[in-house]
C-alpha positions as CSV (number, residue, x, y, z in Angstrom):
1,M,14.0,15.2,-6.7
2,S,13.6,12.1,-4.4
3,K,10.4,10.1,-4.1
4,R,8.7,10.2,-0.9
5,K,9.3,7.3,1.6
6,R,6.4,5.2,2.4
7,F,6.4,3.1,5.6
8,S,4.2,0.1,6.3
9,Q,1.6,0.0,9.0
10,E,3.5,-2.5,11.1
11,F,6.6,-0.3,10.9
12,K,4.7,2.7,12.1
13,R,3.0,0.8,14.9
14,G,6.3,-0.6,16.0
15,A,8.0,2.6,16.1
16,V,5.0,4.2,18.1
17,E,5.2,1.3,20.5
18,Q,8.9,1.9,21.0
19,A,8.4,5.5,21.5
20,S,5.7,4.9,24.0
21,Q,8.0,3.0,26.3
22,P,8.9,4.8,29.7
23,G,12.1,6.5,29.7
24,V,12.5,6.6,25.9
25,S,12.1,9.8,23.9
26,C,10.7,10.2,20.4
27,A,13.9,11.8,19.3
28,Q,16.1,8.7,20.4
29,V,13.7,6.2,18.8
30,A,13.7,8.3,15.5
31,R,17.5,8.3,15.5
32,E,17.7,4.5,15.8
33,L,15.1,4.0,13.1
34,G,16.5,6.6,10.8
35,I,13.6,8.8,10.5
36,A,12.7,12.3,11.5
37,A,11.6,12.9,15.1
38,N,8.6,15.1,14.0
39,L,7.5,12.3,11.8
40,L,7.5,9.8,14.7
41,S,5.7,12.4,16.9
42,R,3.0,12.9,14.2
43,W,2.5,9.0,14.0
44,K,2.3,8.9,17.9
45,R,-0.5,11.6,17.9
46,E,-2.3,9.7,15.2
47,A,-2.1,6.4,17.1
48,D,-3.3,8.2,20.3
49,S,-6.2,9.8,18.5
50,E,-7.4,7.1,16.2
51,G,-6.3,4.0,18.1
52,H,-6.7,0.8,16.1
53,H,-7.8,2.7,13.1
54,A,-4.7,4.6,12.8
55,F,-2.4,4.2,9.7
56,G,-5.2,3.0,7.5
57,G,-3.5,4.4,4.2
58,S,-4.4,7.0,1.9
59,G,-6.3,4.8,-0.6
60,K,-10.0,4.9,-0.8
61,P,-12.3,1.9,-1.3
62,R,-13.4,3.5,-4.7
63,D,-9.7,3.5,-5.8
64,E,-9.3,-0.2,-4.9
65,E,-12.4,-1.0,-6.9
66,V,-11.1,0.8,-10.0
67,A,-7.8,-0.9,-9.7
68,R,-9.6,-4.3,-9.4
69,L,-11.7,-3.5,-12.3
70,K,-8.7,-2.5,-14.3
71,R,-6.9,-5.9,-13.6
72,E,-10.2,-7.8,-14.6
73,L,-10.5,-5.8,-17.8
74,A,-6.8,-6.5,-18.7
75,R,-7.4,-10.3,-18.1
76,V,-10.7,-10.4,-20.2
77,K,-8.8,-8.6,-23.0
78,K,-6.1,-11.2,-22.9
79,E,-8.8,-14.0,-23.1
80,R,-10.6,-12.2,-26.0
81,D,-7.3,-12.0,-28.0
82,F,-6.5,-15.6,-27.3
83,L,-10.0,-16.8,-28.4
84,R,-9.8,-14.5,-31.6
85,A,-6.5,-16.1,-32.5
86,A,-7.7,-19.6,-31.9
87,A,-10.8,-19.0,-33.8
88,T,-8.7,-17.7,-36.8
89,F,-6.4,-20.8,-36.5
90,F,-9.3,-23.2,-36.5
91,A,-11.1,-21.6,-39.3
92,K,-7.8,-21.8,-41.5
93,E,-7.4,-25.4,-40.6
94,S,-11.1,-26.4,-41.6
95,S,-10.9,-24.8,-44.9
């Protein structure tokens, strides 16, 4: 089973902009970009309905915070392990 392709916000906006040109069809632009015509049509509808806020992504602010906290926890654990090793080293040196 293949993974689902993800497209950047800039790619989607560019594709919608190309498809919005007069005399150009969604199917033609989709063929040129190598994507399905119904996908481009959906992007175009989303851009028309949501305007500047279209293609915001599927992540939620809470998910971003959880990811940030996990990165911070990993950094703090590395620091703790380093300090523990340093304390052990210096304790052996002083005795």
